[in-house]
Backbone as JSON, one array per atom type, in Angstrom:
{
  "sequence": "MDTHAFAQTTQLLLSGRVICEASAPMPYSFLQMESNLEVVRDYLTRIDRTVRITGDGKAYFCAYLDLSETGAKTAVKGLFREFMRDLEPLVKWLQLARECHPSGRPLEAGELLNGSEMLGYIERSPVLTEMLTELTKNKLFKSQAQDGKGRIRQVLEKLVEEGYLIKLDTTGSRFKATGRFSYLYDVLDTVRTLENLDLESDDQISDQGELI",
  "N": [[26.59, -4.67, -14.03], [25.58, -3.48, -10.34], [26.07, -5.3, -7.35], [25.58, -4.66, -4.8], [23.46, -2.73, -5.07], [21.64, -4.78, -6.12], [21.37, -7.15, -3.94], [20.7, -5.77, -1.82], [17.81, -4.5, -3.31], [16.36, -7.52, -4.3], [16.36, -8.6, -1.32], [14.36, -6.06, -0.67], [12.48, -6.76, -1.99], [11.52, -9.51, -1.14], [11.14, -9.72, 1.39], [8.42, -8.6, 1.59], [8.23, -5.59, 0.73], [6.77, -3.34, -0.76], [8.02, -1.55, -3.45], [9.11, 1.86, -4.27], [9.97, 4.87, -5.69], [9.24, 6.9, -3.63], [9.72, 5.43, -1.44], [12.08, 3.74, -1.14], [14.33, 4.79, -2.81], [17.34, 3.69, -4.21], [16.43, 1.01, -4.44], [14.62, 1.24, -6.42], [15.51, 2.6, -8.58], [16.87, 1.02, -9.74], [15.25, -1.04, -10.38], [14.3, 0.33, -12.36], [15.89, 0.21, -14.54], [15.44, -1.75, -17.71], [17.36, -4.07, -18.0], [18.57, -4.64, -15.25], [16.03, -5.19, -13.75], [15.58, -7.79, -15.84], [17.47, -9.51, -14.5], [16.98, -9.59, -11.57], [14.33, -10.82, -11.05], [15.33, -13.02, -12.84], [16.95, -14.68, -11.25], [14.61, -14.83, -8.76], [12.75, -16.4, -10.11], [14.26, -18.55, -9.22], [13.29, -19.51, -7.03], [10.61, -19.43, -7.37], [9.44, -17.55, -7.18], [8.55, -14.29, -8.31], [8.91, -10.4, -9.74], [6.53, -7.98, -9.74], [4.63, -4.89, -11.97], [2.85, -2.38, -10.14], [-0.29, -1.51, -11.45], [-0.4, 1.18, -12.47], [2.38, 1.21, -12.96], [4.03, 2.61, -10.9], [5.37, 1.37, -8.75], [6.73, -2.11, -7.61], [6.72, -5.17, -6.77], [6.87, -8.45, -5.02], [5.71, -11.57, -5.82], [4.26, -14.23, -6.01], [4.95, -17.38, -8.38], [4.2, -19.55, -9.0], [1.32, -21.08, -7.37], [1.05, -23.82, -6.5], [3.29, -24.58, -5.63], [4.16, -25.47, -2.22], [2.88, -24.63, 0.51], [2.7, -22.12, -0.54], [0.0, -21.63, -1.23], [-1.5, -21.43, 1.51], [-0.04, -19.56, 2.54], [-0.41, -17.49, 1.18], [-3.21, -17.04, 0.64], [-3.43, -16.51, 3.98], [-2.14, -14.03, 3.85], [-3.58, -12.67, 1.77], [-5.95, -12.47, 3.69], [-5.29, -11.07, 5.84], [-4.74, -8.61, 4.69], [-7.5, -7.73, 3.89], [-8.75, -7.5, 5.86], [-7.91, -4.37, 6.85], [-9.41, -3.57, 5.04], [-11.37, -1.98, 4.59], [-11.2, 0.3, 6.97], [-8.95, 1.59, 4.8], [-10.21, 1.86, 3.08], [-12.04, 3.75, 3.79], [-9.95, 6.0, 4.69], [-9.1, 6.66, 1.61], [-11.66, 7.77, 1.68], [-11.6, 9.95, 2.43], [-9.76, 11.36, 1.84], [-9.8, 11.9, -0.52], [-11.61, 13.97, -0.35], [-10.14, 16.1, 1.3], [-9.09, 16.7, -0.49], [-7.86, 19.06, -2.83], [-8.85, 18.83, -5.89], [-10.34, 17.02, -5.69], [-9.23, 14.7, -6.48], [-8.21, 10.81, -5.8], [-5.77, 10.13, -3.81], [-2.19, 10.05, -4.62], [0.79, 7.75, -6.06], [3.85, 9.21, -4.78], [2.65, 11.6, -4.51], [2.25, 14.49, -2.31], [1.15, 15.43, 1.04], [-0.58, 17.24, 3.15], [-0.72, 17.47, 6.26], [-1.89, 19.46, 8.26], [-3.11, 21.26, 5.98], [-4.68, 19.15, 5.74], [-5.98, 18.74, 7.81], [-7.71, 21.28, 8.5], [-9.28, 21.07, 6.25], [-11.12, 19.78, 7.18], [-11.5, 20.58, 9.26], [-13.48, 22.69, 8.72], [-15.54, 21.03, 7.65], [-18.91, 19.57, 8.96], [-19.62, 17.15, 8.07], [-17.1, 15.66, 7.27], [-15.63, 16.07, 9.8], [-17.34, 14.43, 11.1], [-16.74, 11.92, 8.88], [-14.05, 11.39, 10.3], [-13.68, 11.07, 12.91], [-15.7, 8.58, 12.73], [-13.96, 7.23, 11.59], [-11.5, 6.99, 13.37], [-12.58, 5.14, 14.89], [-12.43, 2.35, 14.28], [-10.32, -0.49, 14.6], [-7.86, -0.6, 13.13], [-7.39, 2.32, 13.3], [-7.28, 3.62, 15.31], [-8.11, 5.46, 18.19], [-8.08, 7.54, 21.06], [-8.37, 10.48, 21.19], [-9.47, 13.63, 21.53], [-9.9, 16.28, 19.81], [-10.04, 16.92, 16.35], [-7.2, 17.29, 15.1], [-5.89, 15.56, 17.09], [-6.77, 13.01, 16.42], [-6.43, 12.89, 13.14], [-3.49, 13.07, 13.38], [-2.52, 10.54, 14.41], [-3.63, 8.86, 12.46], [-2.34, 9.23, 10.2], [-0.13, 8.71, 11.7], [-0.62, 6.3, 11.83], [-0.46, 5.57, 8.89], [2.12, 5.75, 7.82], [2.92, 4.08, 9.32], [2.56, 1.86, 8.86], [3.65, 1.88, 6.21], [2.32, 3.11, 3.72], [2.59, 6.13, 4.0], [5.62, 8.27, 3.97], [7.26, 10.63, 6.02], [8.6, 14.06, 5.64], [9.16, 16.02, 7.51], [9.81, 16.83, 10.79], [7.91, 17.68, 12.22], [5.93, 16.35, 11.63], [3.88, 17.29, 9.94], [4.2, 17.12, 7.16], [3.82, 14.94, 4.16], [4.74, 11.93, 2.04], [3.13, 10.14, -0.34], [3.72, 6.61, -0.79], [4.39, 3.81, -2.86], [2.49, 1.86, -1.82], [-0.36, 2.55, -1.83], [-0.47, 2.16, -4.53], [-0.35, -0.17, -4.98], [-2.45, -1.1, -3.45], [-4.97, 0.2, -4.54], [-4.61, -1.75, -7.17], [-5.67, -4.09, -5.52], [-8.26, -3.31, -4.83], [-9.42, -2.99, -7.33], [-9.34, -5.46, -8.46], [-10.68, -6.83, -6.35], [-13.4, -5.49, -6.81], [-13.48, -7.38, -9.37], [-14.47, -9.94, -8.43], [-17.59, -11.66, -7.39], [-19.41, -12.38, -4.67], [-16.86, -13.04, -2.99], [-14.92, -15.18, -1.76], [-12.53, -17.03, -0.16], [-11.91, -19.33, 0.49], [-11.66, -20.24, -1.91], [-9.54, -22.14, -4.35], [-9.63, -21.01, -7.35], [-9.82, -18.77, -6.59], [-8.24, -17.6, -5.0], [-5.73, -18.4, -6.58], [-6.1, -16.2, -8.5], [-5.92, -14.23, -7.05], [-3.01, -14.58, -6.69], [-1.7, -12.91, -8.21], [-1.35, -10.83, -7.23], [0.1, -11.03, -4.36]],
  "CA": [[25.74, -4.46, -12.78], [25.61, -2.98, -9.26], [25.7, -6.36, -6.51], [24.93, -4.1, -3.14], [21.77, -3.25, -5.14], [21.25, -6.36, -5.96], [21.34, -7.94, -3.23], [19.23, -4.48, -1.05], [16.38, -4.49, -4.14], [15.66, -8.37, -3.99], [15.85, -8.31, 0.01], [13.31, -5.41, 0.3], [11.42, -7.28, -2.63], [11.04, -10.85, -0.57], [10.47, -9.35, 2.58], [7.25, -8.27, 0.69], [8.08, -4.57, 0.77], [6.44, -2.86, -2.16], [9.37, -0.72, -3.4], [8.77, 2.93, -4.96], [10.89, 5.89, -5.88], [9.39, 7.67, -2.97], [10.11, 4.64, -0.22], [12.94, 3.49, -1.47], [14.59, 5.29, -4.29], [17.66, 3.38, -4.88], [16.03, -0.54, -5.37], [13.59, 1.69, -7.34], [16.24, 3.42, -9.9], [17.67, 0.28, -9.83], [14.94, -2.03, -11.39], [13.63, 0.75, -13.44], [16.46, -0.11, -15.92], [15.16, -3.13, -17.82], [17.96, -5.13, -17.69], [18.65, -5.08, -13.83], [15.06, -5.93, -13.6], [15.13, -9.2, -15.63], [18.1, -10.06, -13.56], [16.13, -9.67, -10.56], [13.05, -12.17, -12.65], [15.52, -14.63, -13.34], [17.07, -14.49, -9.77], [13.75, -14.69, -8.14], [12.5, -17.27, -10.7], [14.84, -20.15, -9.35], [12.47, -20.44, -5.65], [9.7, -19.34, -7.66], [9.08, -15.72, -7.45], [8.74, -13.15, -9.73], [8.56, -9.7, -9.61], [5.29, -7.44, -10.07], [4.41, -3.68, -11.22], [1.5, -2.12, -10.52], [-0.95, -1.31, -12.85], [0.02, 2.5, -12.28], [4.16, 1.61, -13.32], [4.57, 3.78, -10.2], [5.53, 0.76, -7.91], [7.33, -3.29, -7.43], [6.46, -5.73, -5.63], [7.01, -9.82, -5.19], [4.89, -12.3, -6.3], [4.48, -16.32, -6.29], [4.94, -17.73, -9.82], [3.42, -20.75, -9.05], [0.87, -20.94, -5.83], [0.89, -25.19, -6.0], [4.51, -24.66, -4.32], [4.18, -26.22, -0.92], [2.91, -23.51, 1.7], [2.52, -21.03, -0.78], [-1.31, -21.74, -1.36], [-1.38, -21.22, 2.47], [0.78, -18.64, 2.37], [-1.72, -16.3, 0.08], [-4.95, -16.76, 1.6], [-3.29, -15.74, 4.83], [-1.63, -12.72, 3.39], [-5.18, -11.83, 1.72], [-7.18, -12.58, 4.57], [-4.68, -10.29, 6.37], [-4.72, -7.01, 3.32], [-9.23, -7.57, 3.68], [-9.12, -6.9, 7.4], [-7.91, -3.43, 6.56], [-9.26, -2.69, 3.58], [-12.84, -1.35, 4.91], [-10.91, 1.23, 7.08], [-8.04, 1.77, 4.46], [-11.06, 2.92, 1.74], [-12.95, 5.21, 4.26], [-9.19, 7.0, 4.58], [-8.94, 7.35, 0.59], [-12.43, 8.82, 0.84], [-11.88, 11.06, 3.03], [-8.39, 11.97, 1.54], [-10.32, 12.5, -1.45], [-12.9, 14.68, 0.4], [-9.64, 17.11, 1.75], [-7.93, 17.41, -1.52], [-7.89, 20.32, -3.56], [-9.51, 19.16, -6.98], [-11.11, 16.0, -5.64], [-9.01, 13.33, -6.66], [-7.48, 10.15, -4.9], [-4.54, 10.23, -3.76], [-1.58, 8.59, -5.61], [2.14, 6.7, -5.0], [4.38, 10.5, -5.39], [1.94, 12.55, -4.34], [2.61, 15.52, -1.59], [0.19, 15.2, 1.27], [-0.01, 18.18, 4.2], [-1.71, 16.85, 7.43], [-2.37, 21.07, 8.7], [-4.16, 21.89, 5.54], [-6.25, 18.1, 5.4], [-7.32, 19.05, 8.81], [-8.05, 22.39, 7.53], [-10.61, 21.01, 5.53], [-12.28, 18.76, 8.63], [-12.35, 21.39, 10.4], [-14.77, 23.46, 7.79], [-17.26, 20.04, 7.61], [-19.11, 18.64, 10.01], [-19.19, 15.9, 7.72], [-15.52, 15.08, 7.1], [-15.13, 15.72, 11.05], [-17.56, 13.49, 11.58], [-15.64, 10.42, 8.82], [-12.64, 11.03, 10.7], [-14.24, 10.59, 14.01], [-16.03, 7.18, 12.63], [-12.15, 6.27, 11.03], [-10.48, 6.64, 14.32], [-13.42, 4.09, 15.96], [-11.96, 1.71, 13.48], [-8.93, -1.12, 15.23], [-6.62, 0.45, 12.35], [-6.84, 3.72, 13.29], [-8.14, 3.78, 16.94], [-7.69, 6.96, 19.13], [-8.83, 8.32, 22.17], [-8.34, 11.64, 21.06], [-11.0, 14.06, 21.42], [-10.55, 16.72, 18.65], [-9.87, 16.52, 14.68], [-5.99, 17.07, 15.34], [-5.28, 14.39, 17.86], [-7.32, 12.33, 15.53], [-5.43, 13.38, 12.31], [-1.96, 12.85, 13.76], [-3.03, 8.97, 14.56], [-4.21, 7.83, 11.79], [-1.27, 9.59, 9.69], [0.76, 7.96, 11.71], [-0.14, 4.33, 11.43], [0.04, 5.34, 7.62], [3.42, 5.43, 8.11], [3.86, 2.73, 10.66], [1.53, 0.17, 7.68], [4.23, 2.04, 4.85], [1.47, 4.23, 2.77], [3.42, 7.46, 4.03], [6.68, 8.48, 4.93], [7.39, 11.53, 6.7], [9.06, 14.41, 5.06], [9.95, 16.71, 8.06], [10.15, 16.7, 11.55], [6.49, 17.76, 12.6], [4.77, 15.15, 11.41], [2.61, 17.85, 8.97], [4.47, 17.08, 5.8], [4.3, 13.57, 3.88], [4.62, 11.78, 0.76], [2.28, 9.0, -0.75], [3.99, 5.58, -1.66], [3.83, 2.79, -3.8], [1.47, 0.59, -1.0], [-1.34, 2.92, -2.49], [-0.59, 1.94, -6.21], [-0.89, -1.86, -4.83], [-3.87, -1.2, -2.59], [-5.82, 0.25, -5.72], [-4.91, -2.94, -7.7], [-6.38, -5.0, -4.99], [-9.27, -3.2, -4.85], [-9.51, -3.58, -8.63], [-9.51, -7.31, -8.18], [-11.76, -7.52, -5.79], [-14.15, -5.11, -7.26], [-14.26, -8.17, -10.0], [-15.02, -10.7, -7.93], [-19.0, -11.9, -6.64], [-19.06, -13.25, -3.82], [-15.55, -13.76, -2.4], [-14.6, -17.24, -1.26], [-11.46, -16.89, 0.33], [-11.44, -20.81, 0.66], [-12.17, -21.21, -2.99], [-8.98, -21.94, -5.09], [-9.55, -20.72, -8.4], [-9.89, -17.25, -6.35], [-7.08, -17.48, -4.4], [-5.38, -18.12, -7.55], [-6.24, -15.09, -9.2], [-5.15, -13.27, -6.11], [-1.34, -14.94, -6.49], [-1.06, -12.23, -8.95], [-0.99, -9.71, -5.99], [0.97, -11.31, -3.51]],
  "C": [[26.12, -4.25, -11.23], [25.5, -4.26, -8.28], [25.48, -5.89, -5.18], [23.47, -3.98, -3.65], [21.14, -3.66, -5.22], [20.87, -6.7, -5.22], [20.4, -6.89, -2.69], [17.66, -4.79, -1.79], [15.37, -6.25, -4.11], [15.69, -9.07, -1.97], [14.51, -7.99, 0.48], [12.21, -6.5, -0.31], [10.51, -9.09, -1.73], [10.74, -10.74, 0.88], [8.96, -8.74, 2.81], [7.17, -7.23, 0.36], [7.54, -4.1, -0.22], [7.02, -1.53, -2.1], [8.77, 0.42, -4.86], [9.82, 3.96, -5.15], [10.58, 6.22, -4.3], [10.19, 7.28, -1.5], [11.61, 4.11, 0.0], [13.48, 3.66, -2.68], [15.81, 4.52, -4.96], [17.39, 2.26, -5.0], [14.96, 0.34, -6.22], [14.41, 2.21, -8.94], [16.87, 1.63, -10.73], [16.76, -0.46, -10.7], [13.87, -1.15, -12.26], [14.63, 0.65, -15.0], [15.97, -1.71, -16.17], [16.51, -4.28, -17.3], [18.85, -5.32, -16.33], [17.25, -5.8, -13.4], [15.35, -7.4, -13.87], [16.52, -10.0, -14.66], [17.8, -10.7, -12.53], [15.4, -11.13, -10.37], [13.66, -12.99, -12.78], [16.39, -15.04, -11.71], [15.61, -15.67, -8.65], [12.78, -16.63, -8.83], [12.62, -18.99, -10.4], [14.15, -20.57, -8.17], [11.04, -19.14, -5.84], [8.24, -18.32, -7.14], [9.18, -14.85, -8.28], [8.68, -11.42, -9.07], [7.71, -8.82, -10.82], [5.4, -6.1, -10.54], [3.47, -3.4, -11.21], [0.94, -1.34, -10.98], [-0.73, 0.48, -13.27], [1.71, 2.35, -12.88], [4.88, 2.25, -12.15], [5.42, 2.86, -8.77], [6.23, -0.78, -8.02], [6.94, -3.93, -6.42], [6.53, -7.79, -6.27], [5.95, -10.48, -5.02], [4.88, -13.84, -6.14], [3.99, -16.66, -7.78], [3.68, -19.19, -9.99], [2.4, -21.61, -7.59], [0.08, -22.91, -5.56], [2.15, -25.15, -4.97], [3.46, -24.9, -3.39], [4.24, -24.89, -0.03], [3.25, -22.54, 0.84], [1.08, -20.4, -0.61], [-1.65, -20.97, 0.3], [-0.85, -19.72, 2.92], [0.02, -17.02, 1.99], [-2.53, -16.18, 0.72], [-4.65, -15.88, 2.96], [-2.87, -14.23, 5.13], [-3.07, -11.65, 3.27], [-5.82, -11.81, 2.24], [-6.71, -11.02, 5.35], [-5.08, -8.4, 5.98], [-6.63, -7.08, 3.35], [-9.28, -7.47, 5.41], [-8.93, -5.89, 7.43], [-8.0, -3.01, 6.08], [-10.93, -2.05, 3.33], [-11.67, -0.31, 5.13], [-10.14, 2.1, 5.96], [-9.15, 2.96, 3.32], [-11.66, 4.09, 2.44], [-11.82, 6.07, 4.51], [-9.41, 7.24, 3.52], [-10.29, 8.3, 0.66], [-12.55, 10.2, 1.0], [-10.53, 11.97, 3.09], [-9.1, 12.84, 0.38], [-10.87, 13.92, -1.21], [-11.46, 16.52, 0.45], [-8.41, 17.16, 0.35], [-8.49, 18.58, -2.82], [-9.24, 20.66, -5.34], [-10.2, 17.9, -6.63], [-10.58, 14.64, -6.11], [-8.31, 12.33, -5.8], [-6.24, 10.49, -5.32], [-3.45, 9.33, -4.19], [-0.39, 8.79, -5.03], [2.86, 8.55, -5.67], [3.78, 11.72, -5.07], [2.15, 13.3, -2.61], [1.3, 15.23, -0.58], [1.01, 16.31, 2.71], [-1.18, 18.23, 4.97], [-2.14, 18.2, 8.13], [-3.21, 20.78, 7.37], [-5.16, 20.43, 5.21], [-7.2, 18.51, 7.04], [-7.93, 20.41, 8.62], [-9.83, 22.67, 6.84], [-11.51, 20.47, 6.18], [-12.63, 19.54, 9.23], [-13.62, 22.48, 10.15], [-15.74, 22.97, 7.5], [-17.26, 18.91, 8.77], [-19.05, 17.3, 9.36], [-17.99, 15.14, 7.33], [-15.09, 15.39, 8.79], [-16.17, 14.79, 11.47], [-16.92, 11.71, 10.97], [-14.48, 10.19, 9.54], [-13.21, 10.52, 12.52], [-14.53, 8.69, 14.29], [-14.76, 6.47, 12.39], [-11.32, 6.31, 12.05], [-11.57, 5.26, 15.08], [-12.71, 2.45, 15.13], [-10.78, 1.18, 14.52], [-8.02, -0.72, 14.34], [-5.89, 1.43, 13.13], [-6.81, 4.23, 14.66], [-7.25, 4.73, 17.32], [-8.78, 7.07, 19.66], [-8.57, 9.65, 21.65], [-8.87, 12.25, 20.33], [-11.24, 15.41, 20.88], [-10.1, 16.14, 17.65], [-7.92, 16.2, 15.16], [-4.99, 16.13, 15.85], [-5.73, 13.34, 16.76], [-6.57, 12.01, 14.43], [-4.37, 12.48, 12.27], [-2.43, 11.84, 13.72], [-2.84, 8.15, 13.47], [-3.0, 8.23, 10.73], [-0.07, 8.81, 10.05], [0.77, 6.33, 11.9], [-0.38, 4.38, 10.2], [1.14, 5.04, 7.3], [4.2, 4.92, 8.79], [3.47, 1.74, 9.45], [2.62, 0.87, 6.37], [3.81, 2.62, 3.72], [2.5, 5.29, 2.95], [4.21, 7.48, 4.28], [6.73, 10.33, 5.1], [8.45, 12.33, 5.99], [9.36, 15.39, 6.18], [9.95, 16.53, 9.48], [8.74, 16.47, 12.31], [5.38, 17.27, 12.55], [3.74, 15.81, 10.61], [2.31, 17.34, 7.35], [4.5, 15.61, 5.29], [4.04, 13.1, 2.36], [4.03, 10.29, 0.33], [3.31, 7.8, -1.25], [3.18, 4.73, -2.26], [2.86, 1.82, -3.31], [0.14, 1.24, -1.31], [-1.51, 2.52, -3.67], [-0.9, 0.45, -6.26], [-1.82, -1.99, -4.08], [-5.21, -0.82, -4.22], [-5.65, -0.75, -6.28], [-5.57, -3.76, -6.89], [-7.43, -4.95, -4.99], [-9.79, -3.34, -6.33], [-10.12, -5.0, -8.54], [-10.27, -7.54, -7.27], [-13.16, -6.73, -6.12], [-14.63, -6.7, -8.4], [-14.75, -9.69, -9.78], [-16.38, -10.89, -6.97], [-19.1, -12.86, -5.99], [-17.86, -13.88, -2.89], [-15.34, -14.41, -1.68], [-12.84, -16.98, -0.86], [-10.48, -18.56, 0.66], [-11.23, -21.22, -0.89], [-10.37, -20.92, -3.47], [-8.69, -21.09, -6.01], [-9.34, -19.17, -8.22], [-9.01, -16.46, -5.97], [-5.68, -17.65, -5.57], [-5.03, -16.65, -8.41], [-5.7, -13.72, -8.66], [-3.78, -13.37, -5.72], [-0.48, -13.69, -7.57], [-0.5, -10.78, -8.33], [-0.23, -9.95, -4.78], [1.97, -12.43, -3.68]]
}
C-alpha cells in the first residue's frame, strides 16, 4: 500500500473534503481499489468515522459512525445548518445551469461547463437573465456587477471557492464539476424525504449523520 497516498487521503477526508476524480485524482484512484478503501475504513473506525460513497458512485466523503459520541451530534447539527443556509441559492444555481444545458439535464460530477456558452444562453433569454440577476442578490453569490458577464463570473468563482467547480484554464471560462454536486444531490434527496424538518430533532439529525 502507498503510505503517502493513504496519509493524503485520510487527511482530506477528515478535513471534510469530498473526494472525486476531478478535485483529487490521486486519493480518488487510491480509494477505487477495494483493499485501500477497507484499510481507510478500518483506520477511521478507530475514531468513530467511516468513508461513504455518494449515490452516483462518483465521490467519497467522511461521516460519523455513532452520533452518540461526545460532540458528534453538535458538530453534525452545526454542519447541517450551515449546509441548509446555502441550499436555496445552490438549488437555484442548479436550475439555471440545467436551463443552459444543451440537453436540459442536471449538471453532474466530472461534467465540463463553459462559462462563455452559459452566458450566451442567458443573454438570449430574458427569463434566464432574470434568474441570474435574482441569484446574485443572494448572500452566497452576491455581486455588484451590472451586466450578465460580471454576474456569471462572480457565481462561477464562488462555486470554485466552495469546491463545486475547478478551473480548467486561466481565462476562467472552462470548468469541471466536482463530486460536491454528487454530495449535494444526496442531501437534496434526503431533505425531500423529511417533512417539517426539525433541526433540533435527534432522530432527524441521526438520519443526516449518514451524510456528514
